[in-house]
N, C-alpha and C positions, 0 to 999 in steps of 0.2 A: 856307584852312584845309585840313589834311590829312584824308583820309577815314579812318574807323576801319576796322581790318582784322579786327575781331572778328566771328565768325560768330554767327548767330542761334541761340539755344538753344531747343530744343523741350522745354518743361517737361512735356508730356504723354507723352513717350517713356519707356519703361521704363528705370529706372536700374540700373546694375550694382552688385552688392554689393561690399563690401571684398574678399571672397575672389575674386570674378571679376576685380577690378582687379589684385589681387596676381598671379593666374594669368596675366593678360595681360602684366604687367610681366616675369614670369619668362620667358614665351615670347619677348618682345622681346629680353631679355638673351641668351637662348640663340641667337637668330637673329643678333645682333650678334657673339657669340663665334664662330659659324661663319664669318661674313663676315671677321672679323679673321684667323682661322686660315688662310683661303684665301690671304691676302696675305702670309703669313710665308714666310721663306726656309727651305728644308729644311736641317736641320743633322744631320749624322751623329753621333748620340749616342755611338757607340763611339769614334769618333775624338776627340770632345770629351773623353771620360773618360780616354783614353790620355794626353792632353796635360795633364791636371789634376795639379798638384803638391800633395801632401798635406803638412802640417806634420810634421816629424819623419821624413820618408821617408828611407830609406837610399839615398844617392846616391854611395856609395863606389866603385861600378863605373862611374860616369859620368865623362867627361872633357870639358873645355872647351878649345877651341883659340882663343886670343886673341893677336893680334899686338900686342906692346907696343913702342911707339916711344919712343926717348929724348927727353928734354925738348928742345924746339926753341929756336933762338936768340931768338925773339920770345915765349918763355914764361918764367914764373917759378913757383917753388914757394912758396906762402904759408907763413910761419913759424908761423901760428896753426892753420889747418885742414889743412895739409900737402897740399893739392890743387894740381895744376898748372893755372895759368890763363894766358890770353893777356895780354900786357903792357897791353892796354886795360882790364883788370880791376884793375890795380895802384892801390891807394889811396895808400899812403905806405910809406916805408922805416922800419921800427921799429928798436929797438935790437937785436933778435934777427934781423932780416931783413925782407924784403918782406911787406906785409900786403895782402890782397885787399879789394875793396870790400865783400864780404859779411861779412867779419870785422871791418871797421873800425867 
């Protein structure tokens, strides 16, 4: 049989009030918060804010450089979603053209 791991209770010892228990809990939480913040990675808030995109932001002076490749010999354009897929994604040839597995 396993031994009980409960500690003996001294019923004659002065008991803490609910306020004292709550205060202890708050102190424990504060201590844990300090421990957690010590293990976090430092983040540059200014850099983080600069990279944040807000909805409706004016991006008219921004430009993107994207290299567009023509459809390759082993690819097809789905006649339903109009996305270019690899031949392995071809489900069937419909009356309007090839249909990918996602649209089938």
